[in-house]
N, C-alpha and C positions, 0 to 999 in steps of 0.2 A: 613317557610310553604309553602311560595308561590313557592319557588324553588323546593321543594319537590312534589309539584303537577303538576307543569309543567313538570319535567323531566321525571318523573314516568308516567305520560298520554303520554307524546311524546314517551317514550320507548315503552309503551305498544301498541300505535298506529301504530308504525311502525315496532315492532315485528309481529303483526296481518297483515301487508302487506306483509311482508318478508314470512310468514309460508303460510299464505292462497292465497297469490296474484299469484304464478305460477299455482294453480289449480284452483282459480274461476276467477281470473279479467285476467290477461295477460297470456293467455294458452300456453304452451309448445307445442312441436311437437305431433301428434299422432304416434302410433305405424307403423314400416314400413311394408311392403309388406308380409313377412314372419310372422308378428305378434309379434316379439322382439319389445322392447323398445330400443330407442336411449339414448345418455349418457344426454341429456338434462333432461329426465324423471328423473333419478336418481340424478342429482342435484336438481330438485324440491322437491324429496321426503328428500334429505339432508337439504334442506333448511326450511323444516317443522319443523324439531329438532331445528335448530338454532332458527327460530323465535320465536317457543314458549320457548326457553331458554329467550330470550331477553324479551317476554312478562313477565315472572315469575320475572325476574330481576327488571324488570320497576314496577310491583306490589309490590315487596320487597321495591323498593324505596317510594314508596306511604305509605308504613305503618311503615317506621322505621323514628324514630325522632332524631337519632343519628347521627350527621354529620360524625363523623370518620367511623361509619359503611356504611353511605350512599356513602362515599368515595370510600371502599372497592367494594361496590356493583356496582358502577360507573366504576370502572377501570374492573370489570368482563363485564360489558355492552359493553365497548370500545372491550375487546378482542373477545366478540361474535360476535359483529359486524364486526372485522375483518375476522373471522371464515367465516360468512358470506358472505364477499366479497370474500374470496378466492374459495368457491365453484363453482361458476359459471367461475371463472377466472383461475383457477390453477389447484384446487384438483381434479375437476371430468369434469369441462368442458360442452361443447354441441355439436351441430352438426358441421361438418367442412364446410358447405357451409354458407356464410353470409347472402343468401336470406330466410334461415329457420326462422319460427316463433320464435323461441327461440333466434336467434341472434339479429332480428330486434326489438322486444318487451319485452320479458320477461327478459333477461339478463339485458338491460340498467336500466330497471325498479328495478331490484334487486341491481345492482349497486349504484342507486340513494339512495333506502332506507338505504344500509348498510352504504354509506358515511355519510349520515345524521346522523345515529346511532353513528359510530365514532366520528365526528365532534361534535355532542351534548354532549356525554359522556367525550371528552376529555376537553372542555369547562367547564363541569360541574365538572369534577375532581378538574381542577384549581381552580373554586370556593371554592369547599368543601375543597380543602387542605388549601387554606388561611383561611378558616373559622374554620378549626379544628385545627389550629396553634393559633388561636387567642383562643380557648375554653381551651387550654392546661393550667395547674395549675402551 
Protein backbone atom coordinates (compact mmCIF):
# COMPACT_ATOMS: atom_id res chain seq x y z
CA UNK A 1 0.00 0.00 0.00
CA UNK A 2 2.82 2.41 0.88
CA UNK A 3 4.57 1.77 -2.47
CA UNK A 4 1.36 2.46 -4.36
CA UNK A 5 0.79 5.79 -2.60
CA UNK A 6 4.39 7.01 -2.89
CA UNK A 7 4.88 6.06 -6.53
CA UNK A 8 1.45 7.28 -7.62
CA UNK A 9 1.72 10.60 -5.81
CA UNK A 10 5.25 11.22 -7.10
CA UNK A 11 4.12 10.51 -10.67
CA UNK A 12 1.14 12.85 -10.36
CA UNK A 13 3.29 15.68 -8.97
CA UNK A 14 6.03 15.26 -11.58
CA UNK A 15 3.42 15.01 -14.35
CA UNK A 16 1.89 18.29 -13.21
CA UNK A 17 5.32 19.92 -13.24
CA UNK A 18 5.96 18.62 -16.76
CA UNK A 19 2.59 19.70 -18.14
CA UNK A 20 2.05 23.00 -16.35
CA UNK A 21 5.62 24.03 -15.59
CA UNK A 22 6.51 25.51 -19.00
CA UNK A 23 3.21 27.38 -19.04
CA UNK A 24 3.25 28.78 -15.50
CA UNK A 25 6.52 28.31 -13.59
CA UNK A 26 9.45 28.31 -15.98
CA UNK A 27 8.26 30.36 -18.94
CA UNK A 28 9.15 29.64 -22.52
CA UNK A 29 10.19 32.26 -25.07
CA UNK A 30 7.62 34.85 -26.20
CA UNK A 31 6.60 35.15 -29.87
CA UNK A 32 9.13 36.76 -32.21
CA UNK A 33 8.77 40.19 -33.84
CA UNK A 34 6.57 38.86 -36.67
CA UNK A 35 4.17 37.33 -34.15
CA UNK A 36 4.98 33.71 -34.94
CA UNK A 37 5.90 31.22 -32.23
CA UNK A 38 9.30 29.65 -31.86
CA UNK A 39 9.89 25.90 -31.65
CA UNK A 40 10.07 25.95 -27.86
CA UNK A 41 6.41 27.02 -27.74
CA UNK A 42 5.40 23.85 -29.57
CA UNK A 43 7.61 21.79 -27.29
CA UNK A 44 5.70 23.27 -24.34
CA UNK A 45 2.39 22.34 -25.99
CA UNK A 46 3.56 18.78 -26.54
CA UNK A 47 4.70 18.57 -22.92
CA UNK A 48 1.15 19.37 -21.82
CA UNK A 49 -0.03 16.11 -23.36
CA UNK A 50 2.90 14.04 -22.11
CA UNK A 51 2.59 15.50 -18.61
CA UNK A 52 -1.11 14.80 -18.36
CA UNK A 53 -0.51 11.24 -19.56
CA UNK A 54 1.95 10.88 -16.67
CA UNK A 55 -0.66 12.34 -14.29
CA UNK A 56 -3.28 9.83 -15.49
CA UNK A 57 -0.88 6.90 -15.13
CA UNK A 58 0.08 8.07 -11.64
CA UNK A 59 -3.57 8.38 -10.63
CA UNK A 60 -4.16 4.87 -11.99
CA UNK A 61 -1.28 3.62 -9.85
CA UNK A 62 -2.99 5.09 -6.79
CA UNK A 63 -6.21 3.24 -7.45
CA UNK A 64 -4.95 -0.18 -8.52
CA UNK A 65 -4.25 -2.84 -5.86
CA UNK A 66 -2.83 -5.54 -8.18
CA UNK A 67 0.97 -5.65 -8.43
CA UNK A 68 0.85 -7.04 -11.97
CA UNK A 69 -1.38 -4.26 -13.27
CA UNK A 70 0.73 -1.66 -11.48
CA UNK A 71 3.79 -3.17 -13.16
CA UNK A 72 2.24 -2.53 -16.57
CA UNK A 73 1.23 0.99 -15.57
CA UNK A 74 4.74 1.69 -14.29
CA UNK A 75 6.28 0.48 -17.55
CA UNK A 76 3.95 2.83 -19.44
CA UNK A 77 4.99 5.57 -17.03
CA UNK A 78 8.65 4.96 -17.85
CA UNK A 79 7.94 5.18 -21.59
CA UNK A 80 5.94 8.38 -21.08
CA UNK A 81 8.89 9.86 -19.21
CA UNK A 82 11.15 8.97 -22.13
CA UNK A 83 8.71 10.66 -24.51
CA UNK A 84 8.67 13.74 -22.30
CA UNK A 85 12.47 13.79 -22.33
CA UNK A 86 12.64 13.47 -26.12
CA UNK A 87 10.34 16.41 -26.91
CA UNK A 88 12.79 19.19 -25.94
CA UNK A 89 15.96 17.28 -26.78
CA UNK A 90 15.26 15.56 -30.10
CA UNK A 91 11.71 15.49 -31.42
CA UNK A 92 10.78 19.19 -31.47
CA UNK A 93 13.62 21.07 -29.83
CA UNK A 94 13.85 24.72 -28.96
CA UNK A 95 15.51 27.97 -29.89
CA UNK A 96 18.95 27.89 -31.46
CA UNK A 97 20.53 30.48 -29.18
CA UNK A 98 21.83 29.15 -25.87
CA UNK A 99 20.90 32.41 -24.11
CA UNK A 100 17.15 32.09 -24.70
CA UNK A 101 14.82 31.46 -21.76
CA UNK A 102 13.82 28.00 -22.96
CA UNK A 103 17.44 26.80 -23.06
CA UNK A 104 18.42 28.35 -19.73
CA UNK A 105 15.41 27.55 -17.53
CA UNK A 106 12.58 25.57 -19.12
CA UNK A 107 14.44 22.73 -20.78
CA UNK A 108 16.73 21.91 -17.83
CA UNK A 109 13.66 21.77 -15.56
CA UNK A 110 11.88 19.49 -18.05
CA UNK A 111 14.97 17.28 -18.31
CA UNK A 112 15.14 16.97 -14.52
CA UNK A 113 11.45 16.11 -14.13
CA UNK A 114 11.56 13.62 -17.00
CA UNK A 115 14.65 11.87 -15.66
CA UNK A 116 13.03 11.65 -12.22
CA UNK A 117 9.94 10.04 -13.78
CA UNK A 118 12.08 7.56 -15.72
CA UNK A 119 14.28 6.65 -12.75
CA UNK A 120 11.36 6.35 -10.35
CA UNK A 121 9.37 4.23 -12.78
CA UNK A 122 12.37 1.98 -13.47
CA UNK A 123 13.00 1.39 -9.76
CA UNK A 124 9.29 0.80 -9.14
CA UNK A 125 9.18 -1.64 -12.07
CA UNK A 126 11.97 -3.71 -10.56
CA UNK A 127 10.24 -3.72 -7.19
CA UNK A 128 6.86 -4.67 -8.67
CA UNK A 129 8.41 -7.34 -10.92
CA UNK A 130 9.89 -9.06 -7.88
CA UNK A 131 6.62 -8.71 -6.00
CA UNK A 132 4.53 -10.04 -8.90
CA UNK A 133 6.92 -12.97 -9.17
CA UNK A 134 6.20 -13.85 -5.53
CA UNK A 135 2.42 -13.59 -6.06
CA UNK A 136 2.50 -16.10 -8.92
CA UNK A 137 0.74 -19.34 -7.95
